[in-house]
C-alpha positions, 0 to 999 in steps of 0.5 A: 500500500502506498499513500501520502497521508500520515496520521500521527495519533494514538489508538485510544484517542477519541479525536483521532477516531474522528479522522480514522472514521473519515479515512474509513468513510472515504476508503483512504489508504494511510500511514499510522505513526503512533505517538506517546499519550503524554508529553514529551513527544519530540518527533511530533513536536519537530513537525508541529512546533509544540502543538499539544493536541491529537491527532495531526495529519502530515502530507509531505511537508504540510502539517495539519492540526485540529480535526476540523482542519484535517477533515477539510483537507481530506475532503478537498483532496478526496471529495467523494464520498463527501463528508457533506453528501446530504448538504449542511456544509455549514451545520455539519462543521458547526456541530463540532462546536457542540460535540467538542464541548457540551457532549465531549466534556462530560464524557471526558470527565467520566472517562477520567473519573471512573475508568480505573485502567487509565495509567497514573501518568496519563491522569496527571498529564490530563489534569494539566491539559483539561482546564475545563475539568476540576480533578479535585472535585471530580468524584463528587461530579460523577452523577452530574456528568452522567446526567449531562452526558445522557441529556446530550445523547438524547439529542442525537436519539431525538434527531434520529427518531423519524427513522433516518439512518444518519443525522442529516439524511441517508448518508454518514458525514462529518456531523455524524462523526462529530457526534459519534466520537463521544459515544465511541469514547464512552463505550471504551471507557465508561461501562455504565454510560454504554448501558445508557446508550443502549437504552436509546434505541435510535442512537444505539443502532446509528452508533453501530452503523457508524462503528461499521464504517471502519478506518480505511486501509491503514499501514504502520510507519516509523516516526523517523520515516515521517520526519524524513519525508517532511525534510525531503519535501518542499513546503508549498507557497502560502496564499497570503492574507485575505483583503478583509482580514480584521486583525491587520496582520501581514504575510511574512510576520512572525506570529503565534497560533494558540488554541482558544480552549485547552492545550494552549501551547503557542506555535510560532512561525512566519505567517503565509496564509490567513483567511476566514477558514484557516491560518498557516505558518511556515517554520524551520526545524533541525529534524523536520526541515522547512514545514507549513503548519495549518490550523482552522481559524475558528477556535484559534488565536493568531497574534504577532509573536 
């Protein structure tokens, strides 16, 4: 199998499951680079400049951060079958704002609070990483988190109540993937929550259909080979700064890009592209060479370094 798609991830990552499902939906061949679950991540840091979240997609010397940006790039390169086959090119991505917060956060709290198999170093790492979660009061919050998780899951069940197979119609898409990844996480980490899901007949049947999509055609790749590919590939030129840009930033400026929610580690580089949908910077690394790092605009702060 040959492919230029390289996904840097670890198997238990719920956000990586989003992109693995995109690979499955589009029947893509891709290379898997397994990364550590906790810092330090020296091979990945060489590519991203310190971006803290998982997963990261590499295509040559182009490095894509955040599942929203990764999904958009995969859709651009492989438009069929589409992530928005039943329309909703705006509402599908907007659903991630709900699923990544209102749905994910109680699921993550339960995963941290009731799964006794999570290694202690991972718990300590996530205690610093998940700034939306108070680990000191987490045991007392468990009943509330179950209630919130079930309330959000019921919204999915209600959406499917008219007999549709997927959230927006007859075909699975990005909106389904965004809603499903929390179900996947809880099925793997929160046994009681999995039972709650089974009580929601519409959601449970839909979740089983989503699981059956699979992960496409995966092959393993050593991190050293991924770094070599980045070094040996010329980074693409940027598109500049859009004329309507409200922050008065200019191409060529040294900027930092930082997530707005959690994992707020700034990545610095030379601004090469900026518009309503994305931010791209160019940076040099001794191990990865000259690379472009791409982020979505929504949910990220860009400012002069």
